[in-house]
Each structure stands twice: as structure tokens, then as C-alpha cells.
PLY file of the C-alpha trace (Angstrom):
ply
format ascii 1.0
element vertex 87
property float x
property float y
property float z
element edge 86
property int vertex1
property int vertex2
end_header
134.54 106.37 56.98
137.05 108.94 55.79
135.28 111.94 57.33
135.26 110.42 60.81
138.97 109.55 60.53
139.82 113.22 60.03
138.20 114.28 63.33
140.61 114.51 66.26
138.86 112.88 69.23
140.35 115.09 71.96
140.18 118.44 70.15
137.45 120.98 70.89
135.72 122.36 67.77
133.70 125.56 67.33
130.19 125.57 65.87
131.58 126.98 62.61
134.11 124.15 62.32
131.47 121.48 63.05
129.18 123.00 60.42
132.00 122.90 57.86
132.91 119.30 58.71
129.35 118.07 58.26
128.31 120.43 55.49
125.52 121.92 57.58
124.67 125.51 58.49
125.70 127.02 61.83
122.03 127.47 62.75
121.35 123.75 62.31
124.28 122.82 64.57
123.12 125.30 67.23
119.58 123.90 67.00
120.87 120.34 67.55
122.83 121.56 70.58
119.70 123.21 72.06
117.68 120.02 71.46
120.35 117.93 73.17
121.34 115.91 70.11
124.93 117.16 70.36
126.56 117.65 73.74
128.51 120.91 73.92
130.43 122.99 76.41
128.92 126.48 76.63
130.92 129.18 78.35
129.08 132.49 78.78
131.04 135.65 78.36
130.44 139.37 78.18
132.03 142.24 76.35
133.05 145.38 78.17
131.41 147.82 75.76
128.16 146.00 75.04
125.54 144.64 77.38
124.84 141.64 75.18
126.03 138.30 76.55
128.08 136.18 74.17
128.46 132.44 74.49
131.48 130.45 73.47
130.32 127.01 72.33
132.76 124.13 71.87
132.09 120.54 70.84
134.60 117.78 71.50
135.74 115.66 68.56
134.55 112.40 70.13
131.05 113.91 70.45
131.02 114.86 66.76
132.08 111.33 65.83
129.39 109.81 68.08
126.69 112.04 66.62
127.68 111.30 63.03
127.95 107.54 63.58
124.56 107.40 65.30
122.69 109.47 62.72
124.54 108.79 59.48
124.35 105.02 59.87
120.53 105.19 59.71
120.30 107.07 56.40
117.76 105.59 54.03
117.21 106.47 50.39
114.06 108.56 50.75
114.79 110.89 53.64
117.66 113.29 53.96
119.79 113.47 57.09
118.51 116.87 58.22
114.84 116.00 57.63
115.04 113.01 59.95
116.55 115.13 62.72
113.85 117.79 62.48
111.20 115.36 63.73
0 1
1 2
2 3
3 4
4 5
5 6
6 7
7 8
8 9
9 10
10 11
11 12
12 13
13 14
14 15
15 16
16 17
17 18
18 19
19 20
20 21
21 22
22 23
23 24
24 25
25 26
26 27
27 28
28 29
29 30
30 31
31 32
32 33
33 34
34 35
35 36
36 37
37 38
38 39
39 40
40 41
41 42
42 43
43 44
44 45
45 46
46 47
47 48
48 49
49 50
50 51
51 52
52 53
53 54
54 55
55 56
56 57
57 58
58 59
59 60
60 61
61 62
62 63
63 64
64 65
65 66
66 67
67 68
68 69
69 70
70 71
71 72
72 73
73 74
74 75
75 76
76 77
77 78
78 79
79 80
80 81
81 82
82 83
83 84
84 85
85 86
């Protein structure tokens, strides 16, 4: 699969980059991370001016490849990829 060949296994990707690779929205990728479908490294951080806590989320390339192989190999004609994952 050409898409999987372009993913560097040892590189850490941001949520934005993963969304662009798969053609999904950032919200969908974050939802999959919260559900445990994609394993991610989450590093909390804070800003000096604001009280809001920001999180830096990174996904390793091998995890993206694993996720795509596991879920894209089961695609059938009727259901879309995202609909199957929402169950």
C-alpha cells in the first residue's frame, strides 16, 4: 500500500499530520485516541499567561501503520471506514 510506505516508522506525528495522512478530521483522530484505538503520547503543558492546560499529542509512525492496516483491511463495500469505527 503506497500510503503506508510513506509513513516513517520511528517518526512522531502530530494529530494534524495524522489527520492529513488519513484524510480525516482532527476531531476524529482525537476521538480515536480517547477511545484507545490509537496509542499516543500525551504530554501536558501550560502557558505562562493563561490558566488553560494544553496537551501535546504525538503518535508514532508504527502506530499509525498498525491502526491503518488493522482497520483498512476490513473495509467492505457498504460501510465506510469512519462509520465502522463509531460503533
